[in-house]
C-alpha positions as CSV (number, residue, x, y, z in Angstrom):
1,M,0.0,0.0,0.2
2,T,1.1,3.7,-0.8
3,V,0.2,6.8,1.2
4,T,1.0,10.0,0.4
5,L,0.8,12.3,3.9
6,Q,0.9,16.2,3.4
7,L,2.8,16.8,7.1
8,P,3.8,20.8,8.2
9,S,7.4,21.0,7.7
10,D,8.3,21.1,11.3
11,I,6.4,17.7,11.9
12,E,8.2,16.3,9.0
13,Q,11.8,17.7,9.8
14,G,11.2,16.0,13.3
15,L,10.5,12.8,11.8
16,L,13.6,12.7,9.9
17,A,15.7,13.7,12.5
18,E,14.2,10.6,14.4
19,A,14.5,8.6,11.7
20,T,18.2,9.4,11.5
21,S,18.9,9.3,15.3
22,R,17.9,5.6,15.1
23,G,19.5,4.5,11.6
24,M,16.5,4.5,9.9
25,S,14.9,5.4,6.7
26,L,11.5,7.8,7.0
27,D,9.2,5.1,5.2
28,A,11.0,2.6,8.3
29,L,10.3,4.6,11.3
30,V,6.5,6.2,9.6
31,E,5.9,2.5,9.1
32,M,7.2,1.1,12.7
33,L,4.9,4.2,14.2
34,I,1.8,2.9,12.1
35,R,2.7,-1.0,13.3
36,K,2.7,0.4,16.9
37,F,0.0,2.2,16.7
38,A,-2.3,-0.2,14.8
39,A,-1.2,-3.1,17.8
40,A,-2.6,-0.9,20.4
41,A,-6.1,0.1,18.4
42,V,-6.8,-3.5,18.0
43,T,-6.0,-4.9,21.4
44,P,-7.3,-2.7,23.9
45,A,-9.3,-3.9,26.6
46,T,-11.7,-2.4,29.3
47,D,-12.8,-4.0,32.4
48,A,-15.7,-3.5,34.4
49,G,-14.2,-0.5,36.5
50,G,-12.9,1.5,33.5
51,S,-9.4,0.7,33.3
52,M,-7.8,0.4,29.9
53,V,-5.4,-2.5,29.2
54,R,-3.0,-1.4,26.0
55,L,0.4,-2.1,24.2
56,E,2.5,0.9,24.9
57,D,6.2,0.9,23.5
58,G,5.8,-2.2,23.3
59,M,4.7,-3.5,26.8
60,W,1.4,-4.2,28.1
61,A,0.2,-1.0,30.3
62,L,-2.7,-0.9,32.7
63,S,-4.2,2.5,32.7
64,T,-6.4,3.1,35.9
65,G,-6.3,7.1,35.5
66,H,-5.0,7.1,39.0
67,P,-1.1,7.3,40.1
68,I,0.3,4.6,41.4
69,S,2.4,5.0,44.8
70,S,5.8,3.8,45.0
71,D,5.1,1.7,47.5
72,T,2.9,-0.4,45.4
73,V,5.9,-0.4,42.9
74,N,7.9,-1.1,44.8
75,E,6.0,-4.3,46.9
76,T,5.3,-5.4,43.2
77,I,8.9,-5.3,42.1
78,D,10.0,-7.1,45.3
79,A,7.2,-9.9,44.6
80,L,8.0,-10.5,41.2
81,R,11.5,-11.1,42.0
82,S,10.7,-13.1,44.8
83,E,8.4,-15.2,42.7
84,R,11.2,-15.3,40.0
85,D,13.7,-16.4,42.9
86,L,11.6,-19.2,43.7
87,G,10.8,-20.6,40.6
88,N,14.8,-20.6,39.5
89,L,15.1,-22.5,42.4
90,G,12.6,-25.0,41.5
91,I,10.4,-23.9,44.4
92,L,7.8,-22.8,42.3
93,H,6.2,-24.1,39.1
């Protein structure tokens, strides 16, 4: 598929600079951005509480609309590390 875009010069220059910094062609950068957008657009799911799960920068992200405290983040990381360690020791399957 071929698409022609008429972009303001400042946006075009910004995209060209980003493509250059990544060692990519402008076409490759635009394709990557469209693929990311398309993946996020077709996979979101909303639960009954209004939380949204979506693909963000290649990772699944849960958006609740509320900030998460640093304590919650640290507790979650600690729990995941503990689970990983127990799995590595063969204690968890």
